[in-house]
N, C-alpha and C positions, 0 to 999 in steps of 0.2 A: 471398520466401515465408516464412510464419511457421514457428516450431518446432511440430511436431505432437506429439511424444512424447519422453519421457525414460525410459530403462530403467536401473535401478541394481541391482547385485549386490555383496554383501560391502562395504557402505558404511554403517557404523554411524552413527546408531542405527537405520537403516532396515531393515525386512524387504524382501527382494528384491521389486521391483514395477515396473510401468510406469505412468507418469503421462501423461495427455493434456492438451493445452493448447488453449484457445480461440484462434482466429486474431486476436481483438481483445484482450480483457482477461482475464487469469487472476489471481485473488487466492488466495494461499496463507495459510491461517489456522490457528491452533492455540495451545495454551498455551505458556508459556515453557519452553525447553529441549527442545521436541519435535523441532526440526530444521528450522524454516522457513528460516532464513538458510543453513544447510548445504545444503538443497535448491536454494536460489537460487544458492549458490556453485558447485554442480555445473554449473549452466547456464552460468555465466560462466567455467568452468574455473579456479576459484580456491579449491578445497578445500585445507585445510592438509595433508592426507595423501591418498594414493590415486593409482594410475595411471589414466589416462583414455583411453578409446577412443571414437571417434565413428563410428558405423555400422561398427564392426569395425576401423577404421583406428587403429592405435596412435599416439597423439600425445604420448607421453612424450619426453623430451629436447627439448622445445619451449621451454626457458627462453630460448634465443636469440631467440625470437619474443615475449618479454615475458610468458610464462606461468610459473606457480610450479613448483617442483621436483616430480618425479613421486612417486607412491606406489603402493599395492598394490591399489587397488580398480578396478572396471570401471564405466564410465559410457558409455551409448550415447545419442546424441541424434538425434531427428528422422528425416528421410528422405533427407538429403543427407550426404555424407562430409566436407564442409568447412564450417567455421563461423568467422567472425571473432569473437573474444572480447574482453571488456573487464572492468573492475572493476565494482563493484556499486552505487555511490552517485552517480548511476545508471550502469549500464553498458549498452553497446549492442553487438550483433554482427550480422553478416549472412552469408549464404551466399557462399562464395568457391570457385570451381570449378577453380582452377589451382594455386596455390602453398601449399596447406595452411592452417594456422591462424595468423593474425597479428592483433595488436591493431588495433581500429578507433579507439575512444577510450575513455577512462575518466576519471572525475572524482569527487571528494568534494563535499559541500555547501560549495563554495568561498565565500570571503568575497564578498559581493555587489559589492564594489568592482571585482573583476575583470571582472564582466559589464558594469558601467557603462563601463569603459574600452573593452570590445569594442563595445558599442552605439554609443558616441561615434565610435570609429574607423570603424566600418562606415557610420554616417550621413555622416561627413565625406567618405569616398571615393565614396559614391554621389552626393553633391551636387557634388563638386568635381573628380573624376577624369574623364578622357576615357572615353566609352562603351567597354565591353569585356565579352566574354562572362563573364569571371570575376566581374563585378560584378552580374550578373543574380540570382544566388542571394541576395545581400544586399538588392537592391531588392525581391525577393519576401518576404524574411524580416522586414524592418524594420517594415512595417505590422502584422504579426502580433505582433511583440514589443511594440510600443508599445500595441497593443490589449490584450495579455495582462495588463497591470497591473490591469485591471478585472475579470478573470475571476472571482476569488473574492469580490470586494467591488465591487459596481457603483458605490458612492459614491467609489471611488478611481480617478483617471485620471492618465495621464502629463501633466505640465504643461510642463516645460522642462529644459534643461541650464543650470545657473547659471554664474557667472563662473569657478568653480573646476572646471567640467566634471563636476559631480555631477548625478545625476537627482533632480529634484524632482517630487513627486506632489501633485496636488490632492486634498484630503480634506475631509470636513465640518468639520474644525477649522482649515483653512487649508493652506498648502503645507508638506509634510514631506519631508525627505530620505529617499531610498530606504533608506539605511543606518540611519535612525532608526525605520523601521517595526518592527513586532513580530517576534519570533523566528519565530513561526509563518508570518507573511507571507513573510519572507525565505527560510525553509526551503522553502516550497511553490514559490516562484518561482525559487529556485536551480536545482532540477532541471529545471524547464520551460526556463529559459534555457540550461542546460548542454546539453540535448538539441538545441535549435535551433542553438546555437552550433556544436556539433560537426558536425552535418549540413550546415550552411551553409558552414563552412570547408572541409570535405571536397569538397562539390559545387563550390565555387569553384576549388579547386586542379585538379580534374579538367577543368573548363571551360577553365582557363588553358592546360593542356598538351595538351588534346585526348584522345580515347579511345585506349586501349591494350589489348593482348591481356590484360593482367593486372589490369584495373580494370573491373568490371561494376557499379560502385556505383550504387545507386538510393537517393536520400535517404529514400524512404518504405519501403524494404525493410529495416527494422531491427526488432530485438527489444530492448526497453528493460527493464532490471531495476532495481527500486527496492525496497530493504529498509526495512521499517517506514514505509510511506508515510503513516501517521497521526501520525508523530512531530511534536510541537509544534503540531498542528492542533486547533483548537477543534472539538467535536463537530458544530457546524453546518457547518463546512468539510469535516469528514470525510465527511459525507453527500453532499457535492457534488463532491469532488475526482475521483472516478473518471469521473463523467459529463462533467466539464470536460476531463479528459485525452482522453476519447474524441472530444470535439468539437475539441479543440486539435490532436490528432495522429490524425486519423481513419484513416490508412492504416497505422499502425504497431502492432505487437504489444507489449503491456505485460504483464509478469509481476511481481507485487508481493507483498510479505508484509504482514501486519497482525495486530494484536491486537484491532482495534476492531469491535464489532458495527455501528457506524454505517457503516463502509465496506461491510460485507456487505449492509446493507439495500438497496443500490442494484444488486444483482447478479442476473443470471439463474442458474439452477441449474448450467449448464455452465461458468460463469465462476468457480467456486469449487473449490479443493482444500482440504478440511478434514483436518488431520492430528491423530492421536491415538495412544494406546498400546494394544497388544494385551496378552494375558495374560502374555506373556514380556517385557513392557516395551519391545518394539521399536516403532518408529514405523511407522504404516500410514496409509493414506487412509481416513478414517471414512466410513461410509455414513450419510447423514442420514436420521433417522427421527423423525417422519414426513417423507416426501419432499416437497419443495416442488412446487407446481403450476406452471402455465404463466406465472405472474407471478414465479417465482423467489422471492426473499426480500424482494421489495419491499412485501409486506403483513405481514411478520413484525415483531413487537415486539422491542425490545432484549433483554427477558427471555427470549423464545423463542429468539433467536439464541444468547445466552449459554448456555442450557441444552442446546439440541438441536444446535447447530453447534460451539460452542467447548467443550462438554463440562463446563460448570460444574454441579456437583450442585445448587447453589442460587444464585439471584441476589439473595437477601436476606442481611442480616448474620447472623452466628452469634448475636449477642445477641437479635435479634428472633426467630430460630428457636427458641432456648432458651425465650424468654418464651412464645411461642405453644404450644410443647409442654407447658410447665408448666401453662398455663391450661387447655388441653384435658384434660390428665391429671387436674387437680383437678375439672373438671366431670364427667369419667367416673366419678370416685369420689363424685360428688354432695357434694363438700365445698366449699360456697359461700364459707366464710371463707378457705379456702386459695386459692381462685381470685381473691379480691378484689384483692390487691396486683398480681397478674399482669394482671388486667383493667385496673387503673388505669395500669399501665406501658404497656400496649398502646394505650390511648386517648391517652397522651402521646407515644408513639413513632411511631404510624402517620401518614402524610400526611393532612392534614385532609380531602382528597377521596377517600381510599381507601375503596372500598365495603366492605372487611372491617371497618371501624369499626362499621357498622350490623349486620353479621352477628354480631360478637363481643358487641355490646351486647344484641342480641336473645337470644343464647344465655345470657348472664349473667342477664338479667331472667327468662327462662323457667325458670332454675334456682332462682329466688327471691332473686337478688341485687338490691341497691339501687344504682343508678348513682351515681357520684361527684357530690356536690353535692345529692343528694336524701336522704342518710343522716341519720337523726335524731341529735340531739346528746344 
């Protein structure tokens, strides 16, 4: 079952609040320093300070279970008293009904070579070992893993393992080693493979020893935490990554953070937690105004998201804003000569297809100005 809610009190920089989460994808967004990673850390039980309680159950003194030292804050999660916790890059945890909180798995964006070794070993055992229940998870996972190489870029496909047991990919420019692909490609696929690897290994161990009273593991019953999911990704990939994760991991809950308006463009309204500051500089969940309709943010422009979701006062540069203000001020004073240099700067500054070029040109002409190139010598 997914995490439904998180209640925090006395947890700086947050004002006491309850956050609710979508059973599928929830994206936490906001400016730098507002507490996105800290909120994610509270879900993974990895804050640097603060005692933690889960549904009223005190879980301090859990360092022996792989959790960080206790602190003095209170955190309450979801509707069940037990959760399996992990680290954040990415981390996964699941509900556990018997022995309290224990790590499931945790990983950083590990070097891609580690996943190459795992894929190769899994492939070898599936092809050469005697049939066994413990191999079934790998048989199911391998086709998805090999197909995953094409998720973000359909022109890229798994080609083969070379003589040094490295993954080679087929690309428009020929075969390329997986380790030589772009940083963005490797970053995106590192957490995809980490998620599949951890779930598959865990499922295989349980299949090998049989069910026990202490293991109710379901490989699809996970909550995956990813900090800064847009890191290293080109905007065109940022637009697609959430949808691809939904398709790739359809049964799993994902909670991620982002700075990117391109990530937000693919969301429904209930899939976003937008953080901001109140009048006391405490972090709160911002109410989006105007509220998105039934299509969520899928019809919003980047500029609209930057302004109305991420709280940017302006999505244009300070230099352009100052130039526009000076131009309009000169026209208000009916001082065409003073407006002329600002008009010329705007014509050189604005995108060639920007409709404001025509508006400023019309205003300048209407005030009696002569456009650049038509002035008498």
